[in-house]
C-alpha beads as a LAMMPS data file, in Angstrom:
LAMMPS data file: protein, C-alpha beads

68 atoms
67 bonds

1 atom types
1 bond types

-500.0 500.0 xlo xhi
-500.0 500.0 ylo yhi
-500.0 500.0 zlo zhi

Masses

1 110.0

Atoms # bond

1 1 1 -183.849 -92.255 126.420
2 1 1 -187.224 -90.978 127.623
3 1 1 -185.499 -88.264 129.645
4 1 1 -183.610 -87.045 126.568
5 1 1 -186.827 -86.903 124.574
6 1 1 -188.614 -85.012 127.348
7 1 1 -185.726 -82.571 127.647
8 1 1 -185.685 -82.011 123.880
9 1 1 -189.425 -81.345 123.823
10 1 1 -189.114 -78.961 126.757
11 1 1 -186.316 -77.013 125.101
12 1 1 -188.248 -76.865 121.853
13 1 1 -191.286 -75.554 123.715
14 1 1 -189.172 -72.893 125.409
15 1 1 -187.610 -71.832 122.103
16 1 1 -190.985 -71.534 120.422
17 1 1 -192.451 -69.696 123.388
18 1 1 -195.024 -72.345 124.182
19 1 1 -197.720 -70.965 126.455
20 1 1 -196.707 -67.349 125.984
21 1 1 -199.666 -65.071 125.303
22 1 1 -199.578 -63.546 121.846
23 1 1 -201.988 -60.708 121.144
24 1 1 -203.906 -60.973 117.913
25 1 1 -203.446 -64.697 117.413
26 1 1 -206.258 -65.883 119.648
27 1 1 -208.979 -65.391 117.030
28 1 1 -207.192 -65.412 113.726
29 1 1 -208.889 -66.026 110.405
30 1 1 -207.012 -69.304 110.071
31 1 1 -208.657 -70.626 113.237
32 1 1 -212.077 -69.761 111.878
33 1 1 -211.352 -71.412 108.527
34 1 1 -210.067 -74.540 110.252
35 1 1 -213.204 -74.661 112.387
36 1 1 -215.428 -74.391 109.293
37 1 1 -213.365 -77.068 107.576
38 1 1 -213.741 -79.459 110.514
39 1 1 -217.476 -78.828 110.611
40 1 1 -217.804 -79.448 106.869
41 1 1 -215.792 -82.671 107.130
42 1 1 -217.933 -83.910 110.023
43 1 1 -221.151 -83.044 108.165
44 1 1 -219.949 -84.855 105.049
45 1 1 -219.153 -87.910 107.132
46 1 1 -222.719 -87.825 108.484
47 1 1 -224.160 -87.734 104.981
48 1 1 -222.441 -91.055 104.278
49 1 1 -224.434 -92.839 106.989
50 1 1 -226.682 -95.576 105.649
51 1 1 -230.025 -94.821 107.275
52 1 1 -231.933 -91.678 108.195
53 1 1 -231.823 -92.234 111.958
54 1 1 -228.022 -92.511 111.949
55 1 1 -227.726 -89.399 109.769
56 1 1 -229.998 -87.409 112.057
57 1 1 -228.115 -88.487 115.194
58 1 1 -224.772 -87.722 113.585
59 1 1 -225.861 -84.277 112.392
60 1 1 -227.204 -83.532 115.881
61 1 1 -223.744 -84.324 117.302
62 1 1 -222.124 -82.036 114.739
63 1 1 -224.559 -79.241 115.574
64 1 1 -223.912 -79.687 119.302
65 1 1 -220.138 -79.669 118.821
66 1 1 -219.809 -76.858 116.283
67 1 1 -223.012 -74.879 116.746
68 1 1 -225.568 -74.142 114.060

Bonds

1 1 1 2
2 1 2 3
3 1 3 4
4 1 4 5
5 1 5 6
6 1 6 7
7 1 7 8
8 1 8 9
9 1 9 10
10 1 10 11
11 1 11 12
12 1 12 13
13 1 13 14
14 1 14 15
15 1 15 16
16 1 16 17
17 1 17 18
18 1 18 19
19 1 19 20
20 1 20 21
21 1 21 22
22 1 22 23
23 1 23 24
24 1 24 25
25 1 25 26
26 1 26 27
27 1 27 28
28 1 28 29
29 1 29 30
30 1 30 31
31 1 31 32
32 1 32 33
33 1 33 34
34 1 34 35
35 1 35 36
36 1 36 37
37 1 37 38
38 1 38 39
39 1 39 40
40 1 40 41
41 1 41 42
42 1 42 43
43 1 43 44
44 1 44 45
45 1 45 46
46 1 46 47
47 1 47 48
48 1 48 49
49 1 49 50
50 1 50 51
51 1 51 52
52 1 52 53
53 1 53 54
54 1 54 55
55 1 55 56
56 1 56 57
57 1 57 58
58 1 58 59
59 1 59 60
60 1 60 61
61 1 61 62
62 1 62 63
63 1 63 64
64 1 64 65
65 1 65 66
66 1 66 67
67 1 67 68
């Protein structure tokens, strides 16, 4: 059963071209928008923290992960 699943995933990856370099897709606008969205979601989660110290620590993590 596990072998069949692995084989199916492998064939799907081959059909899609998994791992094949595609020019122009490395830095698409969608990637940038998704990055901004993740940063905004993480920042919003920090604003829900109950005390100032937790908020500050959380926002520092967000800044470290996503940049300023």
